[in-house]
C-alpha positions in Angstrom: 30.5 55.2 40.0 32.7 55.7 37.0 35.1 57.8 39.0 35.5 55.2 41.7 36.1 52.5 39.1 38.8 54.7 37.5 40.5 55.2 40.9 40.5 51.5 41.8 41.8 50.4 38.4 45.3 51.5 39.3 45.5 48.9 42.2 43.0 46.1 41.5 44.6 43.1 39.8 41.9 40.8 41.1 38.1 41.2 41.7 35.4 39.0 43.3 32.0 37.9 42.1 29.6 39.5 44.4 27.5 36.4 45.4 30.2 33.7 45.8 33.4 35.6 46.4 35.0 33.6 43.6 38.0 35.5 42.3 38.7 36.8 38.8 42.0 38.4 37.6 41.3 41.6 35.8 43.5 40.4 32.9 44.5 37.0 31.6 46.5 35.6 28.7 45.5 32.4 26.9 48.3 29.9 26.7 49.4 28.5 23.3 48.5 24.9 22.3 50.7 22.5 24.4 53.4 20.5 22.7 52.5 16.8 22.6 54.4 15.0 25.3 52.6 11.7 25.0 54.8 8.6 25.5 54.4 5.1 24.2 55.3 1.9 26.1 53.6 -1.0 27.8 53.2 -1.3 31.6 53.7 1.4 34.1 56.5 3.8 34.7 57.3 6.0 37.7 56.4 9.6 37.2 53.8 9.0 34.5 50.1 8.3 34.5 47.8 6.7 31.9 45.1 9.2 31.0 43.4 11.3 28.4 45.5 14.3 27.5 46.1 16.9 24.7 47.3 14.2 22.3 44.8 11.6 23.2 44.8 8.6 25.5 48.3 7.6 26.7 51.0 8.0 29.3 51.7 11.6 30.4 54.1 13.1 33.0 52.3 13.1 36.3 52.2 16.8 37.3 50.9 15.9 40.7 53.9 13.7 41.5 56.8 15.9 40.3 56.5 15.0 36.7 57.0 17.6 33.9 53.8 19.6 33.6 52.5 19.1 30.0 50.0 21.9 30.4 50.8 25.0 28.3 52.5 27.8 30.1 50.4 30.9 30.7 51.2 34.5 29.8 52.2 34.2 26.2 49.0 35.2 24.4 47.7 38.8 24.0 46.3 40.3 27.2 42.5 40.1 27.6 40.7 42.4 30.0 37.7 41.5 32.2 34.5 43.3 31.2 31.8 41.7 33.3 31.0 38.8 35.7 27.9 37.1 36.9 26.4 33.9 38.2 24.8 31.0 36.3 22.2 29.6 38.6 19.6 26.9 38.2 16.1 28.4 37.7 17.7 31.8 38.2 17.6 31.2 42.0 21.0 32.7 42.9 19.6 33.3 46.4 19.7 29.6 47.0 23.3 28.4 47.6 22.8 24.9 46.0 21.4 26.4 42.9 24.6 28.3 42.1 26.4 26.4 39.3 29.3 28.6 38.4 30.5 32.2 38.2 31.4 33.4 34.7 33.4 36.3 33.4 33.9 37.7 29.9 37.4 38.8 28.8 38.1 40.6 25.5 41.2 41.8 23.7 40.8 45.5 23.7 42.5 46.2 20.4 39.8 44.1 18.6 37.0 46.5 19.6 38.6 49.9 19.4 38.4 52.3 16.5 35.5 52.9 14.1 31.9 52.0 15.1 31.6 49.9 18.2 31.3 46.2 17.2 28.8 44.1 19.1 30.4 41.8 21.6 28.9 38.9 19.7 31.0 39.9 16.6 33.0 36.8 15.7 36.1 39.0 15.1 36.2 40.1 18.7 38.9 38.1 20.5 37.1 36.9 23.6 37.3 34.3 26.3 34.6 33.1 28.8 36.1 32.0 32.1 33.9 29.7 34.3 34.7 29.1 37.9 32.8 26.3 39.6 30.7 27.4 42.6 30.0 23.9 43.8 31.3 20.4 43.3 29.9 18.8 40.1 30.8 16.0 37.8 32.3 17.0 34.4 29.8 14.8 32.6 26.9 16.7 34.2 28.3 20.0 33.0 28.7 18.5 29.5 25.1 17.3 29.4 23.9 20.7 30.5 25.7 22.4 27.6 24.4 19.8 25.2 20.8 20.4 26.2 21.2 24.2 25.9 23.2 24.3 22.7 21.2 21.8 20.6 18.2 24.1 20.0 20.5 27.1 19.5 22.6 25.3 16.9 19.5 24.1 15.1 18.2 27.7 15.0 21.6 29.1 13.7 22.0 26.5 10.9 18.3 25.8 10.2 19.1 22.1 10.2 18.2 19.3 12.6 21.3 17.4 11.5 24.6 18.4 10.0 28.3 19.0 10.8 27.3 21.0 13.9 26.3 17.8 15.7 29.8 16.4 15.5 31.3 19.7 16.5 29.0 19.9 19.5 29.9 16.3 20.4 33.6 17.2 20.5 32.8 20.2 22.7 30.8 18.2 25.3 33.4 15.4 25.2 35.9 17.7 26.8 33.8 17.5 30.0 32.8 13.9 29.8 36.5 13.0 30.3 36.7 14.9 33.5 35.8 13.5 36.9 34.7 15.6 39.8 35.2 19.3 39.4 35.7 20.9 42.7 34.8 24.4 43.9 37.1 26.9 42.2 37.9 24.6 39.2 38.4 26.8 36.1 37.1 26.4 32.6 38.1 28.6 29.7 36.3 28.9 26.3 38.8 30.8 24.1 37.4 32.3 20.9 40.2 34.3 19.3 38.2 35.4 16.2 39.3 32.8 13.7 36.2 30.6 14.0 37.7 28.3 16.5 36.9 27.6 20.2 39.4 26.0 22.6 38.4 24.4 25.9 40.8 24.6 28.8 40.2 23.0 32.2 42.5 24.1 35.0 45.1 25.2 32.5 45.1 22.1 30.4 43.8 22.2 26.8 41.1 19.5 26.3 39.6 20.3 22.9 40.0 22.7 20.0 37.1 22.8 17.5 37.1 24.8 14.3 33.5 25.8 14.1 32.1 29.4 13.7 28.7 27.9 14.3 29.7 26.5 17.7 31.3 29.8 18.6 28.1 31.6 17.8 26.1 29.1 19.8 28.3 29.4 22.9 28.1 33.2 22.7 24.3 33.2 22.3 24.0 31.1 25.4 25.0 34.1 27.4 24.3 37.1 25.1 21.5 35.9 22.8 17.8 36.8 22.9 17.1 34.0 25.5 20.3 33.9 27.7 20.7 31.3 30.3 21.4 34.1 32.9 19.8 37.4 32.0 21.7 39.4 34.7 25.0 38.0 33.3 24.1 39.4 29.9 23.4 42.8 31.4 26.7 42.8 33.2 28.6 41.7 30.0 27.0 44.4 27.8 27.4 47.2 30.4 31.1 46.4 30.9 31.7 46.0 27.1 30.3 49.5 26.5 32.6 50.9 29.1 35.6 49.0 27.7 34.9 50.3 24.2 34.6 54.0 25.2 37.1 54.2 28.0 39.2 51.0 27.8 39.3 47.9 30.0 41.3 49.6 32.8 38.4 52.1 33.3 36.1 49.1 33.9 37.6 47.9 37.2 35.8 46.6 39.1 33.6 45.5 36.3 29.8 44.9 36.7 29.0 42.0 39.0 32.2 42.3 41.1 33.9 44.2 43.8 37.6 44.9 44.0 40.0 43.4 46.4 40.7 45.5 49.5 43.7 47.8 49.1 
């Protein structure tokens, strides 16, 4: 198995989640924070749309009608390699199509895990990103409520507090989804945790929230890698791929657990 992965690593730049065929690039780069391009005036103006954006509510260039795209350009951050992919399904019933919520992949920056003793993937110093790809149409608010229900007990366990700063940090996190309408099949969400205690939420390439909260980072990671993960098979895939990436590098991990490579 390891040999076949090594052979395919030279040609596979894209892999597919085994159940849904949703695609995952084998490497990604997280864009920098976008420069504010919010404009102030009254009334409408051709080429602009009034909406919530990176700098708050206001008029932004309408990227769907030829306006300047205010989303940050990709490809400028350090490369992150895919180590594992799996499905998040309601009641763990991935055999039922309607129960499939999203495919999820774990990306890491290889240089933050190499050398010395192998750090656990949960280590906050490991630069990692979770990439979610919607497997069915769902409202952003519904996704946000789901994260809220799952994260509240985890944040309480981490902090030992029923109330505290974590509640405001979690509110900002779920607010990123409440501003979104219908998320179609293939819509992309990124949770970027570069190792500085922050988590940034991107939806289809647009930054929606950046929260400075080591506690929230830990809670999000524990959702998938903790003692009671929301998807046990996803945890298995992530840990297996992480071990391979540590010992042999991310390129030796293609296709990673939970995927198959694109046909040559």
